[in-house]
SEKEPA-579784 format. One record per residue (C-alpha): x, y, z; residue number from 1; residue in one letter. Coordinates in steps of 0.2 Angstrom, whole numbers, plus 2048, in hexadecimal, padded with zeros to 3 digits. Layout:
SITE   u   v   w resi resn
SITE   X   Y   Z  NUM    A
...
//
This chain:
SITE   u   v   w resi resn
SITE A45 ECD 4D0    1    M
SITE A3B EC3 4C4    2    K
SITE A34 EB3 4CB    3    V
SITE A2A EA5 4C3    4    I
SITE A20 E9A 4D0    5    I
SITE A1A E89 4C9    6    C
SITE A0B E83 4D3    7    G
SITE 9FE E8E 4DA    8    A
SITE 9F9 E83 4E9    9    G
SITE 9FB E88 4FB   10    Q
SITE A0E E88 4FB   11    V
SITE A0F E91 4EA   12    G
SITE A02 E9E 4EE   13    W
SITE A0A EA2 4FF   14    Q
SITE A1B EA4 4F6   15    I
SITE A13 EAF 4E9   16    A
SITE A0B EB9 4F7   17    R
SITE A1B EBD 4FF   18    H
SITE A25 EC1 4F0   19    L
SITE A18 ECB 4E7   20    S
SITE A16 ED5 4F7   21    G
SITE A28 ED9 4F6   22    E
SITE A27 EE1 4E5   23    R
SITE A2E ED3 4DB   24    N
SITE A28 ECF 4CA   25    D
SITE A1E EBE 4CD   26    V
SITE A16 EB3 4C0   27    T
SITE A0C EA4 4C6   28    V
SITE A0A E94 4BB   29    V
SITE 9FE E86 4BE   30    D
SITE 9F4 E7A 4B4   31    N
SITE 9E4 E7E 4BE   32    N
SITE 9DD E8E 4B7   33    P
SITE 9D3 E91 4C7   34    D
SITE 9E2 E91 4D2   35    L
SITE 9EB E9D 4C6   36    V
SITE 9DB EA8 4C7   37    R
SITE 9DB EA8 4DA   38    R
SITE 9EE EAE 4DA   39    A
SITE 9EB EBC 4CD   40    T
SITE 9DB EC2 4D6   41    D
SITE 9E3 EC2 4E7   42    T
SITE 9F5 EC6 4E4   43    L
SITE 9FF ED3 4D9   44    D
SITE A05 EC5 4CE   45    V
SITE A03 EBF 4BC   46    Q
SITE 9FC EAE 4B8   47    G
SITE 9FE EA1 4AA   48    I
SITE 9F3 E92 4A9   49    A
SITE 9FD E83 4A3   50    G
SITE A09 E75 4A7   51    F
SITE A18 E7C 4AF   52    A
SITE A24 E70 4A7   53    S
SITE A1F E75 495   54    Y
SITE A2C E81 48D   55    P
SITE A1F E8B 484   56    D
SITE A16 E8E 495   57    V
SITE A26 E94 49D   58    L
SITE A2A E9F 48F   59    D
SITE A18 EA7 491   60    A
SITE A1C EA9 4A3   61    A
SITE A2C EB3 49F   62    G
SITE A39 EA6 4A2   63    A
SITE A45 EAE 496   64    R
SITE A49 EBC 4A2   65    D
SITE A44 EB4 4B2   66    A
SITE A51 EB4 4C1   67    D
SITE A49 EA5 4CA   68    M
SITE A3D E97 4C8   69    I
SITE A34 E8E 4D7   70    I
SITE A2D E7D 4D2   71    A
SITE A20 E79 4E0   72    A
SITE A13 E6F 4D6   73    T
SITE A0B E5F 4DE   74    H
SITE A16 E55 4D2   75    S
SITE A28 E51 4D5   76    D
SITE A2B E4C 4C3   77    E
SITE A23 E5D 4BD   78    V
SITE A2E E67 4C9   79    N
SITE A3E E5E 4C3   80    M
SITE A3A E60 4B1   81    V
SITE A35 E72 4B3   82    T
SITE A46 E75 4BB   83    C
SITE A4F E6C 4AD   84    Q
SITE A45 E76 49F   85    V
SITE A49 E86 4A9   86    A
SITE A5B E82 4A9   87    H
SITE A5E E7B 497   88    S
SITE A52 E86 48D   89    V
SITE A51 E96 497   90    F
SITE A61 E96 4A1   91    A
SITE A58 E9C 4B1   92    I
SITE A65 E9F 4BE   93    Q
SITE A5C E99 4CE   94    R
SITE A51 E89 4CE   95    K
SITE A48 E83 4DE   96    I
SITE A3E E73 4DE   97    A
SITE A32 E6B 4EB   98    R
SITE A35 E58 4EB   99    L
SITE A2B E4B 4F5  100    R
SITE A30 E3A 4EF  101    A
SITE A3D E32 4FB  102    Q
SITE A46 E29 4EC  103    S
SITE A49 E3A 4E3  104    Y
SITE A4F E42 4F3  105    L
SITE A5B E33 4F7  106    D
SITE A63 E35 4E6  107    A
SITE A64 E48 4E6  108    I
SITE A6B E49 4F8  109    Y
SITE A78 E3B 4F4  110    S
SITE A7E E45 4E5  111    D
SITE A79 E38 4D8  112    L
SITE A71 E46 4CF  113    Y
SITE A7E E52 4C9  114    R
SITE A7A E64 4C5  115    R
SITE A7D E62 4B3  116    D
SITE A70 E54 4B2  117    H
SITE A63 E5A 4BE  118    M
SITE A66 E6D 4C0  119    P
SITE A5C E71 4D0  120    I
SITE A65 E7D 4DB  121    D
SITE A5A E7A 4EB  122    V
SITE A50 E6B 4EF  123    V
SITE A42 E6E 4FC  124    I
SITE A3B E5E 504  125    S
SITE A2B E61 50E  126    P
SITE A2C E51 517  127    E
SITE A3E E55 51D  128    R
SITE A39 E66 522  129    E
SITE A2A E60 52C  130    V
SITE A34 E52 534  131    A
SITE A41 E5F 53A  132    E
SITE A33 E6A 540  133    A
SITE A2C E5C 54A  134    A
SITE A3D E58 552  135    L
SITE A3F E6A 557  136    Q
SITE A2D E6A 55F  137    R
SITE A32 E5A 569  138    L
SITE A43 E62 56E  139    A
SITE A39 E71 576  140    A
SITE A29 E68 57C  141    P
SITE A22 E77 586  142    A
SITE A22 E82 576  143    A
SITE A15 E80 568  144    F
SITE A21 E87 55C  145    D
SITE A34 E88 55B  146    T
SITE A41 E8D 54E  147    E
SITE A54 E91 550  148    Q
SITE A5D EA0 549  149    F
SITE A6E EA8 54A  150    L
SITE A78 E98 547  151    D
SITE A6E E90 555  152    G
SITE A72 E9E 562  153    S
SITE A60 EA4 562  154    G
SITE A4F E9B 563  155    T
SITE A3E EA1 55F  156    L
SITE A31 E99 56B  157    L
SITE A1E E99 569  158    G
SITE A17 E98 57B  159    I
SITE A05 E96 580  160    Q
SITE A01 EA1 58F  161    I
SITE 9F7 E98 59C  162    D
SITE 9EE E9F 5AB  163    E
SITE 9FC E9A 5B7  164    D
SITE A0A EA3 5AC  165    C
SITE A14 EAD 5B9  166    P
SITE A16 EBC 5AD  167    V
SITE A04 EBF 5A8  168    V
SITE 9FD ED1 5AA  169    N
SITE A0F ED7 5AA  170    T
SITE A14 EE5 59E  171    P
SITE A22 EDF 592  172    L
SITE A2E EED 597  173    R
SITE A2E EE6 5A9  174    Q
SITE A34 ED5 5A4  175    L
SITE A45 EDC 5A0  176    T
SITE A45 EE4 5B2  177    D
SITE A3F ED4 5BA  178    L
SITE A4B EC8 5B0  179    F
SITE A59 ED3 5AC  180    S
SITE A65 EC5 5A7  181    T
SITE A58 EBC 59C  182    L
SITE A5C EBE 58A  183    R
SITE A4A EBC 583  184    A
SITE A3E EC8 57B  185    I
SITE A2C EC6 577  186    V
SITE A2B ECA 565  187    V
SITE A19 EC5 560  188    G
SITE A08 EC2 569  189    L
SITE 9F9 EB9 562  190    R
SITE 9E9 EBF 56B  191    R
SITE 9D7 EBB 566  192    D
SITE 9DE EB3 556  193    G
SITE 9E8 EC3 551  194    Q
SITE 9FB EC3 550  195    L
SITE A04 ED4 554  196    F
SITE A15 EDA 559  197    A
SITE A13 EE0 56B  198    P
SITE A18 EF2 572  199    A
SITE A22 EF3 582  200    P
SITE A13 EF8 58C  201    G
SITE A08 EE9 586  202    D
SITE A04 EDB 592  203    Q
SITE A03 EC8 590  204    I
SITE 9F2 EC0 595  205    F
SITE 9EC EAE 597  206    P
SITE 9E7 EA7 586  207    G
SITE 9F4 EB1 57D  208    D
SITE A01 EA8 572  209    S
SITE A12 EB0 574  210    A
SITE A21 EAF 568  211    Y
SITE A31 EB2 572  212    V
SITE A42 EB4 56A  213    F
SITE A4F EAD 577  214    A
SITE A61 EA9 578  215    A
SITE A62 E96 575  216    T
SITE A6B E94 586  217    E
SITE A5D E9D 58E  218    D
SITE A4F E93 587  219    V
SITE A4B E88 596  220    N
SITE A4C E97 5A2  221    R
SITE A40 EA0 596  222    T
SITE A34 E92 596  223    L
SITE A35 E91 5A9  224    D
SITE A31 EA4 5AB  225    I
SITE A22 EA2 59F  226    F
SITE A1C E93 5AA  227    G
SITE A20 E85 59F  228    K
SITE A28 E75 5A6  229    E
SITE A35 E6C 59B  230    Q
SITE A33 E59 59B  231    R
SITE A40 E4D 594  232    K
SITE A39 E44 585  233    Q
SITE A3D E31 588  234    E
SITE A2E E28 581  235    R
SITE A26 E2E 571  236    I
SITE A18 E27 566  237    V
SITE A17 E2C 554  238    V
SITE A06 E2A 54B  239    I
SITE A0A E29 538  240    G
SITE A18 E1F 531  241    G
SITE A1A E28 520  242    G
SITE A29 E32 51B  243    N
SITE A27 E3F 529  244    V
SITE A24 E32 537  245    G
SITE A32 E27 531  246    L
SITE A3E E36 530  247    A
SITE A3A E3B 542  248    V
SITE A3C E29 548  249    A
SITE A4D E27 540  250    K
SITE A53 E37 547  251    A
SITE A4D E32 559  252    L
SITE A55 E22 557  253    E
SITE A66 E2A 552  254    A
SITE A66 E35 562  255    R
SITE A73 E31 56F  256    T
SITE A66 E32 57D  257    D
SITE A5B E23 57C  258    R
SITE A4A E27 576  259    V
SITE A3D E1A 575  260    R
SITE A32 E1C 566  261    V
SITE A22 E13 560  262    K
SITE A1B E16 54F  263    V
SITE A08 E12 54B  264    I
SITE A04 E11 538  265    E
SITE 9F3 E0B 530  266    R
SITE 9FA E06 51F  267    D
SITE A02 DF5 521  268    R
SITE A0F DF8 512  269    K
SITE A15 E08 51A  270    I
SITE A16 E01 52B  271    A
SITE A20 DF2 524  272    E
SITE A2C DFF 51C  273    R
SITE A2E E08 52C  274    A
SITE A31 DF9 535  275    A
SITE A3F DF3 529  276    D
SITE A48 E04 52A  277    E
SITE A47 E07 53C  278    L
SITE A52 DFD 549  279    E
SITE A4C E00 55A  280    R
SITE A3B E07 557  281    T
SITE A2B DFD 559  282    I
SITE A1F DFF 54B  283    V
SITE A0C DFB 54E  284    L
SITE A01 DF8 53F  285    N
SITE 9F0 E00 542  286    G
SITE 9E5 E0F 544  287    D
SITE 9EC E1D 54F  288    G
SITE 9DA E22 554  289    L
SITE 9D8 E10 55B  290    D
SITE 9D8 E12 56E  291    A
SITE 9DD E00 571  292    S
SITE 9EC E02 565  293    L
SITE 9F1 E12 56E  294    L
SITE 9F0 E09 57F  295    E
SITE 9FB DFB 577  296    E
SITE A08 E08 573  297    A
SITE A07 E0E 585  298    N
SITE A01 E1F 580  299    I
SITE 9FE E23 593  300    S
SITE A10 E21 597  301    R
SITE A17 E2A 588  302    A
SITE A1E E3C 58A  303    D
SITE A18 E42 579  304    A
SITE A0D E3C 56A  305    V
SITE A12 E43 559  306    L
SITE A03 E41 54C  307    V
SITE A09 E43 53A  308    V
SITE 9FD E39 52F  309    T
SITE 9F8 E41 51E  310    D
SITE 9E6 E46 525  311    D
SITE 9E4 E55 52F  312    D
SITE 9D4 E50 538  313    K
SITE 9DC E3F 53C  314    T
SITE 9EB E48 544  315    N
SITE 9E0 E53 54F  316    L
SITE 9D5 E45 555  317    L
SITE 9E3 E39 558  318    A
SITE 9EC E47 562  319    A
SITE 9DC E4A 56C  320    V
SITE 9DA E37 56F  321    R
SITE 9EC E35 575  322    A
SITE 9EA E44 581  323    K
SITE 9DA E3C 588  324    G
SITE 9E3 E2C 58B  325    L
SITE 9F0 E34 596  326    G
SITE 9FE E3A 58A  327    C
SITE A04 E4B 591  328    P
SITE A09 E53 580  329    M
SITE A02 E52 56F  330    A
SITE A0A E59 55F  331    I
SITE A00 E58 54E  332    C
SITE A03 E5C 53C  333    L
SITE 9F6 E67 534  334    T
SITE 9F6 E6E 522  335    N
SITE 9E6 E78 525  336    D
SITE 9E9 E88 52E  337    P
SITE 9D7 E8A 532  338    S
SITE 9D8 E7B 53E  339    L
SITE 9E6 E84 548  340    V
SITE 9D9 E8E 553  341    P
SITE 9D3 E7D 559  342    L
SITE 9E3 E77 560  343    M
SITE 9E1 E81 571  344    G
SITE 9CF E7B 574  345    P
SITE 9D4 E69 570  346    L
SITE 9E3 E6A 57C  347    N
SITE 9F0 E66 56E  348    I
SITE A01 E6D 573  349    D
SITE A09 E71 563  350    A
SITE A06 E6F 550  351    Y
SITE A11 E6F 540  352    I
SITE A0B E77 530  353    N
SITE A14 E6F 521  354    P
SITE A0F E7E 516  355    R
SITE A17 E8A 522  356    A
SITE A27 E80 524  357    T
SITE A28 E7D 511  358    T
SITE A25 E90 50D  359    V
SITE A32 E95 51A  360    S
SITE A3F E89 513  361    S
SITE A3C E90 501  362    I
SITE A3C EA2 507  363    L
SITE A4D E9E 50F  364    R
SITE A54 E9B 4FD  365    H
SITE A4A EA9 4F5  366    V
SITE A4F EB8 500  367    R
SITE A5B EC5 4F9  368    H
SITE A6C ECB 4FF  369    G
SITE A72 EC6 510  370    R
SITE A62 EBE 517  371    V
SITE A67 EAD 51F  372    R
SITE A57 EA7 525  373    G
SITE A44 EAA 525  374    V
SITE A36 EA1 52F  375    Y
SITE A24 EA4 52B  376    S
SITE A18 EA5 53A  377    I
SITE A06 EA0 53A  378    G
SITE 9FD EA1 52A  379    D
SITE A0B EAC 523  380    A
SITE A06 EBA 52F  381    E
SITE A18 EBE 534  382    A
SITE A2A EB9 531  383    E
SITE A3A EB8 53B  384    V
SITE A48 EBE 52F  385    I
SITE A5A EBB 533  386    E
SITE A67 EC5 529  387    A
SITE A78 ECC 52A  388    Q
SITE A7A EDF 52B  389    V
SITE A82 EE7 51C  390    L
SITE A8C EF7 51D  391    S
SITE A80 EFF 511  392    T
SITE A71 EFA 51C  393    S
SITE A67 F09 523  394    P
SITE A68 F01 534  395    I
SITE A7B EFF 534  396    S
SITE A83 F09 542  397    G
SITE A72 F0E 54A  398    Q
SITE A6B F0B 55B  399    R
SITE A5B F01 55B  400    I
SITE A51 F0F 563  401    R
SITE A56 F1A 554  402    D
SITE A51 F0F 546  403    I
SITE A40 F13 53E  404    E
SITE A39 F02 53E  405    M
SITE A26 EFE 53B  406    P
SITE A1C EFA 54A  407    E
SITE A1B EE8 544  408    G
SITE A2E EE5 545  409    V
SITE A38 EE0 554  410    L
SITE A4A EDB 556  411    V
SITE A4B ECA 55E  412    G
SITE A5D EC6 560  413    G
SITE A6F ECC 55A  414    I
SITE A7F EC3 558  415    I
SITE A8E ECF 55A  416    K
SITE AA0 EC9 558  417    N
SITE A9A EB7 55A  418    G
SITE A90 EBA 56A  419    K
SITE A7D EBB 56D  420    Y
SITE A77 ECC 572  421    V
SITE A65 ED0 579  422    K
SITE A60 EDF 56F  423    P
SITE A5B EEF 579  424    T
SITE A57 F01 573  425    G
SITE A69 F05 576  426    D
SITE A70 EF7 56C  427    T
SITE A7A EFD 55D  428    R
SITE A78 EF2 54D  429    I
SITE A88 EF2 544  430    E
SITE A8F EEB 533  431    E
SITE A91 ED8 534  432    G
SITE A85 ED5 542  433    D
SITE A78 EC7 540  434    L
SITE A67 ECD 544  435    V
SITE A56 EC4 546  436    A
SITE A47 ECE 544  437    L
SITE A34 ECA 546  438    F
SITE A2A ED3 539  439    A
SITE A17 ED3 535  440    M
SITE A15 ECE 523  441    S
SITE A10 EDF 51D  442    P
SITE A20 EE6 524  443    D
SITE A2C EDA 51C  444    V
SITE A30 EE5 50D  445    P
SITE A35 EF3 519  446    E
SITE A40 EE7 523  447    V
SITE A49 EE2 512  448    E
SITE A4C EF4 50E  449    R
SITE A53 EF7 520  450    L
SITE A5F EE8 51D  451    L
SITE A62 EEE 50B  452    Q
SITE A60 EDC 506  453    V
SITE A58 EDF 4F5  454    S
SITE A68 EE5 4EC  455    I
SITE A71 ED5 4EA  456    D
SITE A67 EC5 4E7  457    F
SITE A73 EB7 4E3  458    F
//
């Protein structure tokens, strides 16, 4: 498949890294020659320096025979014009654009833009993706990461292992014997900063971060077994009243169970806009780092604080201050993956990486064949891939123990005939099954081969 990626920033670079690693023909376009040089020096891609919306630049990038274009520059307008040129001049079949401005999103999602006038096949909104991720974190406050798969029947949980975790120093194979009816599998462990797919004989130690794939119905029991107490979120303070914070507050207002929300926003105009658009939410204008303002928001009585300003360091400091003032749970947004190792020492419970959520969202629309979902873990270190098994797949009709999978790949969950099944070595994977697989990034191409997903793209 031939793909043109417009924008060589963090998101564009990660997408290029994924697709080039899977033997696709990738060309990166950016008006910053240094970013183009970084991509071509570190990845197996071609690079063109120039404005992505210019027809001659796209022509030089190979647009005449490209299968897909991904417009992920920092400018909404450039992304939209790029898709228009790709459609009108080069007839590129698949066009994906990242758009941030709420005005554009409202128009596109309300179908004011018709395909003939604005030919974008998939619109990716980082703010909406991040807001959805924040709501998922709040729904499972005991987990630092959550994502649903298999039509909502399966959930990936990121669980920090504490000293009092009941299952520490227990070989993973024994968990099945101890909890025979629990439909949950540890698919990934992070230890000393390194993520890996564990073997049955591996143990869980305090300080580890475990990725557990569980039946959604068994999530609460899974968290209990790992020593995590689920608390109902009734009072939430959101620091940052921009698009992300506003979207989260609106979603919480819409819930049937009453959730009391307070929003703190430093910019007066943004705070006034939030106050106008929210009905029951109290909006405070001020600095989220101000201890007196946090006390005015009753931070000590809140069940959780969600910090989503546009400054990573402010988010970390505000989360730490809220915890110090008595808030039991803090979730913060961070764009910089190098800050993630600080979360544990700073006692921050969960984080949201906008880049990872955006990359995951784009990959869901890029994958071939029957892949239905992709979720990127950490700094693109691993993926959870959901796919439907084809009759031509090498794994169709085989028991899991007989499939020659790489060491970095584990089956997390399966849907058979509409029912969730916890995979074991004796489980036979059959045509039509939905499977969710954890795969370390270097093993993703082999997973796609096993799923036979590179045959049919569109």
